[in-house]
C-alpha positions in Angstrom: 152.8 148.7 63.6 153.1 145.6 61.5 156.1 144.8 59.2 154.0 145.3 56.2 152.7 149.0 57.4 156.2 149.7 58.3 157.6 148.9 54.8 154.7 150.8 53.1 155.3 153.8 55.1 159.0 153.6 54.4 158.0 153.6 50.7 155.7 156.3 51.0 158.2 158.6 52.8 160.9 157.8 50.2 158.2 158.5 47.5 158.9 155.4 45.8 155.5 153.3 46.2 154.9 151.2 43.1 151.9 151.9 41.0 148.8 150.5 41.7 145.1 150.1 40.3 143.6 150.5 43.6 142.7 153.8 45.5 143.8 155.3 48.8 140.8 155.4 51.0 140.5 156.9 54.6 137.9 155.9 57.3 137.4 156.9 60.9 135.9 154.4 63.1 135.3 153.7 66.7 136.2 149.9 67.5 137.5 148.1 70.6 141.4 148.4 71.3 143.3 145.7 69.3 140.3 144.9 66.8 141.9 143.4 63.9 142.3 145.8 60.9 140.8 143.3 58.3 137.6 142.9 60.6 137.1 146.6 60.6 137.6 146.5 56.7 135.0 143.7 56.2 132.8 145.6 58.5 133.1 148.9 56.5 132.5 146.6 53.3 129.5 145.0 54.7 128.0 148.2 55.8 128.0 149.5 51.9 131.3 151.2 51.6 132.7 150.7 48.1 136.2 149.3 48.9 137.7 147.0 46.4 140.7 144.4 46.6 144.0 146.3 45.7 142.7 149.6 47.4 145.1 151.2 50.3 142.6 151.6 53.5 143.8 153.7 56.3 141.4 153.5 59.1 141.7 155.5 62.2 140.3 154.2 65.3 139.2 157.1 67.4 137.4 155.1 70.0 139.7 152.4 70.7 140.0 152.9 74.8 136.4 154.0 75.3 134.7 150.9 73.8 134.7 147.5 75.6 136.2 144.3 74.1 133.3 142.6 72.0 131.5 146.2 71.2 130.6 146.3 67.3 132.7 148.8 65.6 131.0 152.1 64.6 131.4 153.8 61.3 131.9 157.6 62.0 131.7 158.3 58.1 129.1 161.0 57.4 128.0 159.0 54.2 128.7 155.8 52.7 131.7 155.7 50.2 130.0 155.3 46.6 131.5 154.0 43.6 131.9 157.4 42.0 133.4 159.0 45.1 135.7 156.0 45.0 136.6 156.9 41.6 137.4 160.2 42.3 139.7 159.1 45.2 143.7 159.4 45.1 145.4 156.5 43.5 146.9 154.2 45.8 150.7 154.5 46.7 150.2 158.5 46.7 149.2 160.4 49.5 145.7 162.0 49.0 145.8 165.7 47.6 145.5 168.3 50.4 147.4 166.5 53.0 149.7 168.8 54.8 153.2 167.9 56.5 152.5 167.7 60.2 155.0 167.1 63.1 153.7 165.3 66.8 155.5 167.5 69.6 155.2 165.2 72.7 155.3 166.4 76.2 158.6 165.4 77.7 158.8 165.1 81.9 162.1 167.1 81.5 160.2 170.2 80.0 158.2 170.1 83.3 161.0 170.5 85.6 
């Protein structure tokens, strides 16, 4: 995780994110492992999604380990994000409405003994 992302996560957890004119946008994609985040956002913009400067963009790369290096990213969105849909999105700096708290429980080798 990059230092900027860690700082952002800490602010969100502290509920102290500064106000922003941007929007909080979430996308699911398939892209080769270690594809730069900026390249994925450019791909999504070029595909026609309404992503503006200042938006918080969260990208979940669900196919990273199944794709060969050099393959083109794939957009898994059911529809393109329009300006109207973007306008209805949550403001940047806030978790989107409807997000629930969750906890990961990782299997431990000690539990298997």
